[in-house]
C-alpha positions in Angstrom: -11.7 5.8 15.0 -8.4 4.6 14.2 -7.7 1.5 11.7 -5.1 -0.9 13.5 -4.1 -4.5 12.4 -5.5 -6.6 15.0 -3.6 -7.9 17.6 -4.6 -11.4 16.9 -4.7 -13.4 13.7 -7.8 -13.7 11.9 -9.3 -15.6 9.5 -8.9 -13.8 6.5 -9.4 -15.4 3.0 -7.3 -14.0 -0.4 -9.3 -12.8 -2.7 -7.6 -13.5 -5.5 -6.2 -17.4 -4.7 -8.0 -18.1 -1.4 -5.1 -18.7 0.6 -4.8 -17.7 4.2 -4.1 -14.1 5.1 -1.0 -12.8 7.4 0.3 -10.1 8.4 3.4 -8.7 7.0 4.5 -6.1 5.3 5.1 -5.5 0.8 6.6 -2.9 -1.1 4.9 -0.1 -3.0 5.9 0.9 -6.1 4.6 4.3 -7.5 5.2 5.9 -10.8 3.2 9.3 -11.6 3.3 12.5 -13.8 7.3 11.6 -14.3 7.9 10.5 -10.5 8.7 7.0 -9.2 8.0 6.2 -5.7 9.1 3.5 -3.9 8.1 2.4 -0.2 10.4 -0.8 1.1 8.0 -1.7 3.9 4.1 -1.0 3.9 1.9 -2.6 6.7 -0.4 -5.3 4.5 -2.0 -8.5 4.9 -0.4 -10.9 2.7 -1.1 -14.0 1.2 0.3 -16.9 2.2 -0.3 -19.0 -0.7 0.6 -16.6 -3.8 1.7 -13.3 -2.0 -1.0 -10.7 -3.0 -0.7 -7.9 -0.4 -3.9 -6.3 0.5 -4.1 -2.9 3.0 -5.8 -1.7 5.7 -8.0 2.0 5.4 -5.1 3.9 7.2 -2.4 2.8 5.1 -4.7 3.1 2.1 -4.6 6.8 3.4 -1.1 7.8 4.5 -0.2 7.2 0.5 -2.9 8.9 -0.9 -1.6 11.5 1.0 1.7 11.3 0.0 0.8 10.7 -3.8 -1.3 14.3 -3.6 2.1 16.3 -1.5 4.1 14.8 -4.5 2.3 15.9 -6.9 2.0 19.5 -5.5 5.3 19.7 -4.8 7.2 17.8 -8.3 4.6 20.0 -10.5 7.3 22.8 -11.3 10.2 20.2 -11.7 7.9 17.9 -14.1 7.9 18.9 -17.5 4.7 19.1 -19.2 4.7 16.5 -22.2 
C-alpha cells in the first residue's frame, strides 16, 4: 500500500501549536558524518500558524534511504574523526 497526500485538505492540527495544517513543501537539511544534504522542496504538511513541517511516511522512508546511500558512498571520502 502506497501512502500519498490526500486529494482534499483534511482537518489536521499542529502538534506544536494546534494550528491548521496545509499541504505544501518544506526544505530539509541534514548534517551527518561530515556530509551536508539539503533538499529544497520535500512534500509536507505545514502549519499555517507556526510553520512547523510534518512529513508523511513515504517521504520519511525516501529520505532515510537517501541517507543510507550517502553514508555508504561517502564512507571512503570522510576522514575518521
